[in-house]
C-alpha positions in Angstrom: -8.7 -33.8 18.3 -7.6 -31.6 21.2 -4.9 -28.9 20.5 -2.4 -27.6 22.9 -3.4 -24.1 21.8 -5.8 -22.3 19.5 -5.1 -18.8 18.2 -8.1 -16.8 17.0 -7.1 -14.1 14.6 -3.8 -14.3 12.6 -2.9 -10.7 12.2 -0.1 -9.0 14.0 -0.4 -10.7 17.4 -1.9 -13.9 16.2 0.6 -14.7 13.5 3.5 -14.1 16.0 1.8 -16.3 18.6 1.1 -19.2 16.2 4.7 -19.1 15.0 6.2 -19.0 18.5 4.0 -21.8 19.7 4.8 -24.0 16.8 8.5 -23.3 17.0 8.4 -24.4 20.7 6.8 -27.7 19.8 3.1 -27.0 20.6 0.3 -28.6 18.6 -1.3 -25.3 17.6 -4.4 -24.4 15.5 -4.6 -20.9 14.0 -8.0 -19.6 12.7 -8.8 -16.4 10.7 -12.1 -15.4 9.2 -10.1 -14.2 6.1 -6.9 -15.3 4.4 -4.0 -13.4 6.1 -2.2 -11.2 5.4 -5.3 -9.2 4.4 -6.7 -5.7 4.4 -9.7 -6.2 6.6 -8.2 -5.5 10.1 -5.3 -3.3 11.1 -2.3 -5.3 9.9 -2.0 -3.8 6.4 -1.1 -0.6 4.6 2.5 -1.4 3.6 4.3 0.1 6.6 4.0 0.6 10.4 6.2 2.8 12.5 8.5 1.1 14.9 10.4 3.0 17.7 12.2 1.8 20.8 11.6 4.7 23.2 7.8 4.4 23.7 5.9 7.6 24.6 2.8 5.6 25.6 4.8 4.3 28.6 8.2 3.0 29.4 6.9 -0.5 30.1 6.4 -1.0 26.3 10.1 -0.4 25.5 11.4 -3.8 26.4 8.8 -5.3 24.1 9.8 -3.1 21.2 13.5 -3.9 21.7 12.8 -7.6 21.7 10.6 -7.3 18.6 13.4 -5.8 16.7 15.6 -8.8 17.6 12.9 -11.3 16.6 12.3 -9.6 13.2 16.0 -9.8 12.5 15.9 -13.5 13.4 12.9 -14.1 11.1 14.6 -12.2 8.3 17.6 -14.4 8.6 15.5 -17.6 8.5 13.2 -16.5 5.7 15.1 -14.0 3.6 12.1 -11.6 4.0 12.6 -7.8 4.2 10.7 -6.9 7.4 12.5 -4.1 9.3 14.0 -0.8 8.1 15.7 1.4 10.6 16.0 4.7 8.7 15.5 6.9 11.8 12.4 8.4 13.5 11.6 12.0 14.3 9.0 13.1 16.9 8.1 16.8 16.6 6.3 18.7 19.3 6.0 22.1 21.0 4.9 23.6 24.3 1.9 25.2 22.6 0.7 22.2 20.7 -3.1 21.4 20.4 -2.7 17.8 19.4 -1.9 14.7 21.5 -0.4 11.4 20.6 -2.4 8.8 22.5 -1.4 10.0 26.0 -0.5 13.2 27.8 3.3 13.9 27.8 4.0 11.7 24.8 7.2 13.6 23.8 8.6 13.9 27.4 7.7 10.2 28.0 9.6 9.3 24.8 12.7 11.1 26.0 12.4 9.5 29.5 12.2 6.0 28.0 15.3 6.6 25.8 17.3 7.8 28.8 16.1 4.9 31.0 16.9 2.2 28.5 20.0 3.8 27.0 18.6 4.2 23.6 20.8 6.6 21.5 18.9 9.7 20.6 19.2 13.4 19.8 17.1 16.4 20.9 16.8 18.9 18.0 15.7 22.5 17.9 13.7 24.0 15.0 16.8 25.2 13.2 18.4 21.8 13.3 15.3 20.1 12.1 15.1 22.5 9.2 18.7 21.9 8.3 18.4 18.1 8.3 14.8 17.8 7.0 13.6 20.9 5.1 10.6 18.7 4.0 8.8 19.8 7.2 7.5 23.3 7.5 8.7 23.7 11.1 7.8 26.7 13.3 10.4 28.3 15.6 8.6 27.1 18.7 8.8 23.4 17.7 11.5 20.9 18.7 12.3 17.3 18.0 13.4 13.9 19.3 15.4 11.8 16.8 16.0 8.1 17.3 18.3 6.4 14.8 17.1 2.9 15.6 13.5 3.8 14.8 12.0 3.1 11.4 9.3 1.0 9.9 8.2 -2.6 9.5 6.2 -4.1 6.6 3.1 -5.6 8.3 1.9 -7.8 5.4 5.4 -9.3 5.1 5.7 -9.8 8.9 2.4 -11.6 9.1 3.2 -13.7 6.0 6.7 -14.7 7.2 5.5 -15.7 10.7 2.6 -17.8 9.3 5.0 -19.5 6.8 7.3 -20.4 9.7 4.3 -21.5 11.8 3.4 -24.0 9.1 7.0 -25.0 8.7 7.1 -25.9 12.4 3.8 -27.9 12.2 1.0 -25.5 12.9 -2.4 -26.1 11.4 -3.8 -22.9 9.9 -7.4 -22.5 8.7 -8.3 -19.5 6.5 -11.8 -18.2 5.9 -13.2 -19.8 9.0 -15.3 -17.6 11.3 -15.2 -18.2 15.0 -18.7 -17.7 16.4 -18.1 -18.5 20.1 -16.1 -20.4 22.7 -17.2 -22.5 25.6 -15.1 -22.9 28.7 -15.1 -26.5 30.2 -13.5 -28.0 33.3 -10.5 -29.3 31.4 -10.6 -27.7 28.0 -12.0 -24.9 25.9 -14.2 -25.5 22.8 -14.1 -23.1 19.9 -17.2 -23.1 17.7 -16.8 -21.8 14.1 -19.0 -21.7 11.1 -17.3 -24.9 9.9 -16.3 -27.0 12.9 -15.9 -27.4 16.6 -12.4 -27.5 18.0 -11.0 -28.4 21.4 -7.9 -26.9 23.1 -6.1 -26.8 26.3 -5.4 -23.0 25.9 -7.1 -20.4 23.8 -5.6 -17.0 22.7 -8.0 -14.5 21.4 -6.1 -12.1 19.1 -9.1 -11.0 17.0 -8.6 -7.3 16.9 -11.8 -5.4 16.0 -13.7 -8.7 16.2 -12.7 -9.4 19.9 -15.7 -7.5 21.3 -18.0 -9.7 19.3 -16.4 -12.9 20.7 -16.0 -11.7 24.3 -19.5 -10.4 24.7 -21.3 -7.5 26.3 -19.6 -7.7 29.7 -16.4 -6.4 28.0 -18.1 -3.7 25.9 -16.9 -0.9 28.1 -13.2 -1.8 27.4 -13.4 -1.6 23.6 -14.1 1.1 21.2 -13.5 0.6 17.4 -12.3 3.6 15.4 -11.9 3.7 11.7 -8.6 5.3 10.5 -7.6 6.5 7.1 -4.2 6.2 5.5 -3.4 8.2 2.3 -0.5 8.3 -0.1 0.2 11.6 -1.8 2.4 12.3 -4.8 5.5 14.5 -4.1 5.7 17.6 -6.3 9.2 17.2 -7.6 9.9 13.4 -7.5 10.5 11.2 -4.6 14.3 11.9 -4.1 13.9 14.2 -1.1 11.6 11.6 0.5 13.7 8.4 0.1 14.3 6.5 3.3 17.9 7.6 3.5 16.8 11.3 3.4 13.5 11.3 5.2 12.6 9.6 8.5 9.4 8.1 9.8 7.8 10.8 11.9 5.1 11.6 14.4 4.2 15.3 14.6 2.1 16.8 17.4 0.8 19.7 15.5 0.2 23.2 17.0 -3.0 24.2 15.2 -5.1 21.0 15.0 -6.3 18.6 17.6 -5.0 15.6 15.8 -1.4 15.1 14.9 0.0 13.6 11.8 2.5 10.7 11.2 4.1 9.3 8.1 6.8 7.5 6.2 9.4 7.9 3.5 8.7 7.0 -0.2 9.4 3.2 -0.3 7.8 2.4 -3.6 9.5 4.7 -6.0 8.2 7.7 -8.0 4.7 6.5 -8.3 4.2 5.0 -4.8 3.5 8.3 -3.0 4.3 9.5 0.5 2.1 7.8 3.1 0.7 10.3 5.6 -2.1 9.8 8.1 -3.7 11.2 11.2 -5.8 9.5 13.9 -9.4 10.1 14.7 -11.2 9.0 17.9 -14.4 10.9 17.7 -16.7 8.3 16.0 -16.9 4.6 16.6 -17.9 1.9 14.2 -18.0 -1.8 13.5 -15.6 -3.6 11.2 -17.6 -3.7 7.9 -16.9 -3.6 4.2 -18.4 -0.2 3.7 -16.1 1.4 6.3 -13.1 0.4 4.2 -13.9 2.8 1.4 -12.2 6.2 1.5 -14.1 9.1 0.0 -12.8 12.0 -2.1 -14.1 14.3 0.6 -11.9 12.6 3.2 -8.9 12.9 0.9 -9.4 16.6 0.2 -9.9 17.3 4.0 -6.7 15.5 4.8 -4.7 17.4 2.2 -6.1 20.8 3.1 -5.8 20.4 6.9 -2.7 18.4 7.3 -0.5 18.2 4.2 -0.7 21.6 2.5 0.2 23.6 5.6 3.0 21.3 6.8 4.7 19.6 3.8 5.4 22.1 0.9 7.0 19.3 -1.2 3.9 17.1 -1.3 1.2 17.8 -3.8 -2.6 17.2 -3.7 -2.7 14.1 -6.0 -3.6 11.1 -3.9 -2.3 7.9 -5.5 -3.7 5.4 -3.0 -6.0 5.2 0.0 -6.8 2.6 2.7 -8.8 2.4 5.9 -8.1 0.2 9.0 -9.6 -0.3 12.4 -8.2 0.5 15.8 -9.6 -1.3 18.8 -8.9 1.1 21.6 -9.1 0.9 25.4 -10.0 3.8 27.7 -6.3 4.5 28.5 -4.9 3.7 25.0 -3.0 0.7 26.6 -3.1 -2.9 25.6 -5.2 -5.7 27.1 -3.1 -8.9 27.5 -4.6 -10.9 30.3 -6.4 -14.1 31.3 -10.1 -14.2 30.8 -11.8 -13.5 34.2 -13.8 -16.7 33.9 -10.9 -19.1 32.9 -7.2 -19.5 33.3 -7.2 -21.3 30.0 -8.2 -18.3 27.9 -5.9 -15.3 27.2 -7.2 -12.1 25.7 -4.5 -10.4 23.6 -6.4 -7.5 22.1 -6.9 -4.6 21.6 -3.7 -2.7 21.0 -5.0 0.8 20.6 -3.3 1.7 17.3 0.3 1.3 18.5 0.6 -2.5 18.8 2.3 -3.7 15.6 5.8 -2.6 16.7 5.6 -4.9 19.7 3.8 -7.8 18.1 6.7 -10.2 17.6 7.6 -10.0 21.3 4.0 -10.2 22.4 3.6 -13.4 20.4 6.7 -14.8 22.2 5.2 -13.8 25.6 1.8 -15.4 24.8 3.5 -18.6 23.7 5.4 -18.7 27.0 2.1 -18.3 28.8 0.3 -21.0 26.9 3.3 -23.4 27.4 3.4 -22.5 31.1 7.1 -21.5 30.9 8.9 -18.7 32.7 9.1 -15.8 30.4 11.3 -12.8 29.8 8.3 -10.4 29.4 6.3 -8.7 32.2 2.7 -8.5 31.0 1.3 -7.3 34.3 0.9 -3.6 33.1 -1.7 -4.9 30.5 -4.1 -6.5 32.9 -7.8 -5.8 32.9 -7.9 -5.1 36.6 -6.7 -1.5 36.0 -10.1 -0.7 34.5 -12.0 -1.8 37.6 -14.4 1.0 38.6 -14.5 2.6 35.2 
């Protein structure tokens, strides 16, 4: 059997793509080496920040805006709770040591908000303290507040889109490992540990496993970094950290080279406050051992990032998780045709800030596979920008 499209990897990008393809009448096969939604890639952890004004570059903002529309459509069709817009706060200062992905993240965020007419407020330290005393703000710090920011629930997003993909006729195969693909004159063959499948178009959305599939010629474009997410118990109950009183946040700290980001308490008194940083010093491969979080890591996170900045959060860690970022040299996405075939699209990696855009990227990839004029400009994500690196 020959499919119209095969999607390898059914996490954030893959589930969205399979859903959009099936919804538009394509005969689509989706393959994942596990049973999504799962905790083996980067589409887990209960929450992911979403924001419309994107500090990594203004070209991301239309994708984020469209993703919000699509998640509301999916919620209406499935009854799932996917998107909460409780507001987002970005904190920075002129003397900061940390950097969020790119230079000028805070200023880029403000610029994107102004360009696309996204309602926002610029706050000084006194106003941040008044609204959100949960942060131990210094006088030199300032903030950007976006009411339309918030969080999405990654496992629910993946599950809802895969359920809709099945509803619209997609074939989904769990626990099937793709070993290779072969490009032919009029089709692409995907070889797995269980079968051989043929397709007209192939979308590789395999996250941290994309380098393995794509081979050594792509190695310079991909680095895999393990990231730790921790949930700490508030000292005096979760009331001050409820979503209606505490925003999602990104904090470019003044005294550490990594910033910190986090979420409100969404799981009640025992669920903890999810706070994390990002580390890009060491690389790894996606393996079972790397998913374990050690007591040493928990203590270091609390001592360096929590205790100095969040007086209302105590040292008790109620949950821990690790995930994998697959990062490009410029922290941008790769969404481009394979250089050896127009039939193959690479839609990975997304450098740790991809989930908020994933619903719209799935729509764009489906438009590509179906050879339809699309609303999305994917040209900024091409591989040619790395020529010469």
